[in-house]
C-alpha positions, -999 to +999 in steps of 0.1 A: +439-631+469+402-642+471+392-607+482+412-591+454+397-614+427+362-609+440+366-571+440+378-572+404+349-594+395+373-622+385+348-649+397+363-678+377+398-669+391+384-667+426+367-701+423+398-717+408+420-705+436+394-717+462+395-752+446+432-753+448+430-743+485+407-772+492+428-797+471+460-786+489+444-792+523+445-755+533+422-748+562+390-731+548+375-704+570+340-692+571+352-658+557+369-676+527+337-696+521+316-665+522+337-647+496+332-676+472+295-677+480+293-640+471+310-646+438+287-674+429+256-654+438+269-624+419+271-647+388+236-659+394+246-694+405+226-693+438+219-730+439+256-739+435+264-715+464+237-731+486+252-766+478+287-753+487+275-742+521+258-775+527+289-795+518+312-775+540+287-777+569+291-814+568+329-809+570+324-789+602+327-754+588+295-738+601+284-707+581+277-675+600+247-652+595+266-631+570+272-661+548+235-671+548+226-634+542+245-634+509+223-662+496+191-647+511+199-614+493+202-633+460+169-650+465+152-617+475+164-601+443+147-631+425+116-628+447+121-665+454+101-672+486+108-710+486+146-704+483+146-679+512+126-704+533+151-732+527+180-709+538+160-699+570+155-736+578+192-742+574+199-713+597+175-726+624+190-761+620+225-749+625+215-726+654+224-694+635+203-664+648+189-638+624+209-605+625+199-570+613+209-578+577+188-610+577+157-591+590+163-563+565+164-588+536+132-606+548+113-573+552+125-562+518+111-594+503+078-590+522+072-554+511+082-562+475+055-588+475+029-565+491+030-584+524+031-554+547+017-573+577+046-598+575+071-569+572+056-552+603+058-585+622+094-589+613+100-553+623+084-559+658+104-592+662+136-572+656+127-548+684+118-576+708+152-591+702+169-557+709+181-554+673+181-517+663+167-508+628+187-485+606+176-458+583+174-482+554+148-504+572+127-474+582+129-459+547+119-492+531+088-495+553+079-459+548+082-462+511+059-492+508+033-478+533+031-446+512+027-467+480-002-485+497-017-452+508-010-459+545+002-423+551-006-422+588+016-453+595+044-439+573+045-407+594+044-427+627+075-445+615+091-412+604+085-397+639+099-429+655+131-428+635+138-391+643+131-398+680+158-425+679+183-400+665+184-414+630+187-388+602+161-391+574+177-393+540+166-378+507+150-412+499+130-411+532+117-376+525+111-385+489+089-414+498+068-393+522+065-365+496+054-390+470+028-404+494+012-371+504+013-359+467-007-390+457-035-381+482-034-345+471-019-331+504+003-305+487+006-284+518+022-313+536+045-318+507+057-282+509+063-285+546+084-317+540+104-300+513+111-270+536+121-294+564+146-310+540+161-276+533+164-267+570+180-300+578+204-297+549+191-328+532+198-328+494+166-322+474+170-345+443+154-341+409+131-370+417+117-350+446+112-319+424+095-341+397+073-356+424+061-321+436+055-310+400+035-341+393+015-336+426+005-301+417-003-310+381-026-339+393-046-312+411-046-288+381-024-264+401-002-255+371+011-222+384+024-238+416+040-266+395+058-240+374+071-223+405+087-256+416+100-260+381+118-226+384+132-235+417+145-268+402+162-249+374+178-225+398+192-254+418+210-265+386+188-294+376+178-299+340+143-309+332+140-344+319+113-362+298+092-368+329+092-331+339+083-318+304+056-344+298+040-339+333+036-302+327+025-306+290-001-332+300-015-309+327-018-281+302-035-304+278-061-315+304-067-278+311-073-272+273-043-249+271-032-267+239-008-241+226+011-240+259+012-278+260+028-279+225+053-252+235+065-273+264+069-304+242+087-283+215+109-268+241+119-303+252+128-312+216+148-280+212+167-289+243+178-322+227+156-344+248+144-373+228+106-379+227+095-412+240+061-430+235+044-410+263+056-376+248+046-385+213+012-396+225+007-364+245+015-343+214-007-364+192-035-360+217-031-322+217-034-321+179-064-344+179-082-322+205-075-292+183-091-311+154-058-313+134-060-351+128-037-349+098-008-336+119-016-362+146-014-389+119+019-376+107+034-378+142+018-412+147+037-425+116+069-406+126+072-420+161+078-456+150+106-444+127+121-426+157+121-457+179+090-448+200+064-476+195+027-467+198+010-483+228-027-488+237-031-452+247-016-439+214-039-461+194-069-451+215-062-414+210-060-418+172-091-441+171-111-417+192-101-388+169-112-406+138-145-418+154-153-383+166-152-373+129-172-403+119-142-418+101-148-453+114-130-471+084-098-453+093-103-462+130-109-498+121-076-500+102-058-488+134-078-514+155-066-542+132-030-529+134-030-527+172-045-563+174-018-575+150+008-561+174-008-580+203-025-549+219-060-558+229-088-532+224-100-520+259-129-501+273-118-468+258-114-484+224-149-499+224-165-467+237-148-447+209-161-471+182-196-471+197-195-433+196-181-434+160-208-457+148-235-436+164-221-404+148-221-423+114-257-433+120-249-470+124-267-476+157-273-513+151-235-518+147-230-497+179-253-520+198-235-550+185-202-536+198-218-527+231-229-564+235-196-577+223-179-561+252-195-587+275-179-616+256-145-598+257-148-595+295-150-557+294-175-539+317-192-509+301-186-476+319-212-449+326-197-430+296-202-461+273-239-463+284-244-425+279-229-427+244-251-456+232-282-442+249-277-409+231-272-427+198-304-448+203-325-418+213-313-398+182-322-427+160-357-428+175-352-460+194-365-447+227-376-481+241-341-495+238-326-463+252-348-465+283-340-502+286-303-494+289-311-465+313-330-489+336-300-514+333-277-486+345-298-481+375-300-518+383-262-520+381-258-490+405-243-465+380-246-428+389-272-412+368-262-376+360-274-348+337-255-362+308-275-394+309-308-375+310-297-353+281-288-384+262-323-399+268-340-370+252-317-373+222-303-337+223 
């Protein structure tokens, strides 16, 4: 009955029946106790489940590893280190050894908190105790090593799991493909995808999107579109992520008409535009100089449930500042601050540029100095913009002063800085 109630998620019924068992003097087994613990943890009552184990331990019913693992799993999901440590102490006190599931949960918690050394130590401890890792453990470690950029270690683990006769899953391959794409090794990504096909491992839409994104990051739009075609032939429909990745790449390549076509194509397919898509489209129109259409989309997006973020505001602010329309940009700055979105480096650089374009170099310098009080470090672009403005305004001494400051701070001095110095 307890099992049936738990499977149907009738937790209250499960607990009520358990209480009646206890009150009636029915012998409680570790298995029955574990079922109730699972029910409590599923409902978020982890502390109550821990107390229950403690109470029954005093009555001579010693929990097994799988009972403790249930609570550890709940704490891991909450990223509660102290809770996990308390359970581990109880396991040691009661002489309950860690099993594969315990180690898996502990490694999962370590990697989620970025403690890869701890995860690797637990992995080694498992092997020393003769506990074999499964594909889930290997995939988890590979995933987090790839996210940290430790590609070499990820491949060593991949080779190890195949040597042990384990079959890599689509998640395992997906993690490796994501890792090599992030470091720009698209040749390796293609090899992995081909290996997936030869092994009969299902290539998911996530993998296709990862490859498309990898090629787009390198500006290899033609190769990205080939992968897109393969994805379509496999029966996958492009999602928001796919369309936006391709459109963003075309935007960066200044192929604005094509970028818009991909976003329009998405809308025609019934895919709802999110904040990222709206911002991409707004950015395209701004770069084309069509700020009015960009403004219309900016106003439309909120009505369609897509709220502007810092990037959206910055795109619009930059467009207004480019045209010297600082008043319009300031209205947007006030709006974003009212929404709790703080101006960042990009916002300030845009305003400094806008004030320079409008001939208000003193205000540009005030904003430049204000960045320090806001905890924002000026970039080389910020310096170049203000140096250019000062030079054009005939304030060469101040311009050279900032140029020397750049050198002292270790910024790279390129041709754009030298051009800014002569005020051209």
